[in-house]
C-alpha positions in Angstrom: 0.0 0.0 0.0 2.8 2.4 0.9 4.6 1.8 -2.4 1.5 2.2 -4.4 0.8 5.5 -2.7 4.4 6.7 -3.4 4.2 5.7 -7.0 1.0 7.6 -7.4 2.5 10.7 -5.8 5.5 10.5 -8.2 3.2 10.3 -11.2 1.3 13.3 -9.9 4.5 15.2 -9.4 5.8 14.3 -12.8 2.6 15.6 -14.4 3.4 19.1 -13.1 6.5 19.2 -15.4 4.7 17.9 -18.5 4.7 20.4 -21.4 1.5 22.3 -22.0 -0.6 20.7 -24.8 -1.2 24.1 -26.4 0.9 26.8 -27.8 1.9 29.9 -25.8 -1.2 31.7 -24.6 -1.9 35.4 -24.7 -0.3 37.5 -22.1 -3.8 38.4 -21.1 -3.9 35.1 -19.3 -1.0 35.6 -16.9 0.7 38.9 -18.0 0.1 40.6 -14.7 3.0 38.8 -13.1 5.3 37.9 -16.1 8.0 40.2 -14.7 8.0 38.7 -11.2 11.1 36.8 -10.2 10.8 33.0 -10.7 8.9 33.2 -14.0 9.2 29.9 -15.7 10.8 31.4 -18.9 10.4 34.3 -21.2 8.0 32.2 -23.3 5.8 31.0 -20.4 6.0 34.0 -18.2 4.3 33.5 -14.9 3.3 29.9 -15.5 -0.1 29.4 -13.8 -1.8 26.3 -15.4 -4.4 26.1 -12.6 -5.3 29.7 -12.8 -4.6 30.8 -9.3 -3.7 34.4 -10.2 -4.9 34.8 -13.7 -7.2 37.6 -12.5 -4.1 39.7 -11.6 -4.9 39.8 -7.8 -1.7 41.1 -6.4 -2.6 40.3 -2.8 -3.3 36.7 -3.6 -0.1 36.4 -5.6 1.9 37.8 -2.7 0.3 35.4 -0.3 1.1 32.4 -2.6 4.6 33.6 -3.2 5.1 33.9 0.6 3.8 30.3 1.1 6.1 29.1 -1.7 9.1 30.8 -0.1 8.3 29.4 3.3 7.9 25.8 2.0 11.2 26.2 0.0 13.1 27.4 3.1 11.8 24.5 5.2 12.6 22.1 2.4 16.2 23.4 2.1 16.7 22.9 5.9 15.0 19.5 5.6 17.2 18.3 2.8 20.3 19.4 4.6 19.2 17.8 7.9 18.1 14.6 6.1 21.5 14.2 4.5 23.4 15.1 7.6 21.6 12.7 10.0 21.7 9.9 7.4 25.5 10.3 7.5 25.5 9.7 11.2 25.5 13.1 12.8 23.4 13.4 16.0 22.6 15.9 18.7 23.8 14.8 22.2 21.2 12.5 23.7 19.9 11.4 20.2 22.6 9.0 19.3 20.2 6.0 19.2 17.7 7.7 16.9 17.4 6.2 13.4 17.8 8.4 10.3 15.3 9.3 7.7 11.5 8.8 8.0 11.8 6.2 10.8 12.8 9.0 13.1 9.3 10.5 12.9 7.8 7.3 14.3 10.4 7.0 17.1 11.2 10.6 18.2 8.8 10.5 21.1 6.6 13.2 22.6 9.3 14.5 24.9 11.5 15.2 21.8 8.8 16.3 19.5 7.5 19.1 21.8 10.7 21.2 21.6 10.6 20.9 17.8 7.0 22.2 17.7 7.7 24.9 20.2 10.7 26.1 18.1 8.6 26.2 15.0 5.8 28.1 16.7 8.3 30.6 18.1 9.8 31.3 14.7 6.3 31.6 13.3 5.3 34.4 15.7 8.8 36.0 15.8 9.4 36.5 12.1 6.9 38.9 10.5 6.5 40.2 7.0 7.9 43.7 6.5 5.2 46.0 5.5 5.4 47.3 1.9 8.2 44.9 1.0 8.4 41.8 -1.2 6.9 38.5 0.1 9.2 36.7 2.5 11.1 39.8 3.7 11.4 39.3 7.4 14.1 41.9 7.9 11.9 44.1 10.0 12.1 41.7 13.0 14.5 41.9 15.9 16.2 38.7 15.0 18.6 39.3 12.2 17.4 37.8 9.0 17.8 38.7 5.3 20.6 38.9 2.8 22.7 41.3 4.9 25.8 42.8 3.2 25.4 40.6 0.1 22.5 42.7 -1.1 24.5 45.8 -2.0 22.0 47.1 -4.5 18.7 46.3 -6.2 20.4 44.0 -8.8 22.0 42.0 -6.1 18.7 41.8 -4.2 16.8 40.4 -7.3 19.6 37.9 -7.9 19.6 36.6 -4.4 15.8 36.4 -4.2 15.8 34.5 -7.5 18.4 32.1 -6.2 16.5 31.5 -3.0 13.3 30.9 -4.8 14.8 28.4 -7.3 16.8 26.6 -4.6 13.7 26.3 -2.5 11.8 24.8 -5.4 14.6 22.3 -6.1 14.8 21.4 -2.4 11.0 20.7 -2.2 11.5 18.2 -5.0 14.7 16.9 -3.5 13.3 16.1 0.0 10.3 14.5 -1.6 12.5 12.4 -3.8 14.7 11.3 -0.9 11.7 10.3 1.2 10.2 8.4 -1.7 13.3 6.4 -2.5 13.9 5.6 1.2 10.5 3.9 1.2 11.1 2.2 -2.1 14.5 0.6 -1.6 16.1 2.1 1.5 18.5 4.3 -0.5 17.3 7.9 -0.4 20.2 9.2 -2.4 19.7 6.6 -5.2 23.2 6.2 -6.5 25.2 6.1 -3.2 24.5 5.2 0.4 25.2 8.5 2.2 26.7 12.0 2.1 30.1 12.7 3.6 29.6 15.6 6.0 31.3 18.7 4.8 33.6 20.1 7.5 35.7 23.0 6.0 37.5 23.6 9.3 38.0 20.0 10.3 36.1 17.7 12.7 
């Protein structure tokens, strides 16, 4: 049953990348957001096959972009954490925890509560900056943002685009690792684990 569900999920995910069966549509369909960062391509513009923002509703677009960014940020952390723990790294006191999906089933309430509390704290601490782009939490007391790397508007657009695209890749990456772990126990497909990168030594 688990494998059938996973295969069905993969088929559904693959369908999202299938080419559209018709030629390029008029910009009247999705032209309102063609110049936003993260557009699929110059030909597709703001690719919106399900028509979520075809009416040009800026408020709805900003909300969906903020949700996409949040999921991408979580997925990037999840991908990093998944690879790290699969390679054997553990917090003190968690040495006996398994890696991968099995951890969810064995983490226990006493260890799950701090995770949920941390997530809740971040949710209420980081707030959207008024009048800025979706996902800009630089107005909060806790230092977030691109810092000195965003020297000008061009840098800011470049960094925002990278974050958005890396987040999209990470969402597919963590899904793929979880699926392959369930299929054959090898989430990284071609090799068994990642070596932990330690630029300053162990």
